[in-house]
C-alpha positions in Angstrom: -0.7 -1.1 18.9 0.4 1.6 15.8 3.8 -0.2 15.8 2.0 -3.5 15.0 -0.1 -2.1 12.9 3.1 -0.8 10.7 4.8 -3.8 11.1 2.4 -6.5 10.3 -0.6 -4.7 8.6 -3.2 -5.5 11.2 -5.7 -3.3 13.0 -8.5 -3.6 15.2 -12.0 -2.6 13.7 -12.2 0.7 15.3 -8.4 1.7 14.3 -9.7 1.0 10.7 -13.0 2.5 10.6 -11.0 5.7 12.1 -8.6 5.8 9.1 -11.2 5.1 6.7 -13.1 8.1 8.2 -9.8 9.8 8.2 -9.5 9.0 4.3 -13.0 10.0 3.3 -13.8 13.0 5.8 -10.7 14.6 7.3 -8.0 14.3 4.4 -7.5 15.0 0.8 -6.1 12.1 -0.9 -2.2 13.9 -1.0 -2.1 14.1 3.1 -2.8 10.7 3.1 0.0 9.6 0.7 2.1 12.3 3.4 0.7 11.2 6.4 3.0 8.0 7.3 0.0 6.1 8.3 0.5 2.9 5.7 -3.5 2.2 6.0 -4.0 5.7 4.7 -1.3 5.6 2.2 -2.9 2.2 1.2 -6.3 3.8 1.0 -4.8 6.8 -1.2 -3.2 4.2 -3.6 -6.6 2.5 -4.1 -8.2 6.1 -5.4 -8.5 6.5 -8.9 -7.0 10.4 -8.6 -3.8 8.8 -7.6 -1.8 8.5 -10.7 1.0 6.3 -11.8 3.7 8.7 -11.2 2.7 8.7 -7.4 2.4 4.4 -7.3 6.1 4.8 -9.4 7.5 6.9 -6.7 6.2 4.6 -3.9 7.9 1.7 -5.9 10.8 3.4 -5.9 11.1 4.2 -2.2 9.6 0.9 -1.3 12.9 -1.0 0.1 12.8 0.1 3.8 9.2 -0.5 3.9 7.3 -3.9 5.7 7.0 -6.6 3.4 3.3 -6.7 3.8 2.8 -3.0 2.5 5.9 -3.9 -0.2 3.3 -6.7 -1.7 0.1 -4.4 -1.8 2.1 -1.9 -3.8 3.4 -4.2 -6.4 0.3 -5.3 -6.7 -1.2 -1.8 -7.3 1.8 -1.2 -9.8 1.3 -4.3 -11.8 -2.1 -3.1 -12.2 -1.6 0.1 -13.7 1.2 -1.5 -15.6 4.4 -0.5 -13.9 6.9 -3.0 -13.9 9.5 -3.5 -10.6 12.2 -5.6 -10.3 12.8 -6.0 -6.3 13.3 -9.9 -5.9 10.4 -10.1 -3.3 8.0 -9.0 -5.7 8.9 -11.5 -8.1 8.7 -13.8 -5.2 5.5 -12.7 -4.1 3.9 -12.7 -8.1 5.1 -16.7 -7.9 3.6 -17.4 -5.0 0.2 -15.8 -6.2 0.2 -17.8 -9.1 0.7 -20.9 -7.2 -1.8 -20.1 -4.9 -4.8 -19.9 -7.7 -3.8 -22.3 -10.4 
C-alpha cells in the first residue's frame, strides 16, 4: 500500500491521518522533509517555516519523482516565485489554465 501511495499519491484515511499526526506531533519540519514519505514532505512544504531554498532544492532534484508529486512541488514553487523549466510543469500549468477558464 505504501508503494501504491508513492506511485499514485493515493492513501486511505487512516494512513493520511497517521501522516498528519506524525507531522503535527512527532517529527520536525526537517525530519518530515528527510523522511522519504511523500505525504510528510508535502505537509512540510506547505509549512511556512519551509523556505524558498528548500522548495528550490526539491524542484532541482525532482526529475525521478512521481508525476503527482512533481505537479504539487511545481505549484508550490510557482507560489513562491521560483520558476522551473521542466516540460511536464509547462504542460501541467497549461492544463490548469484551460480547466479554470
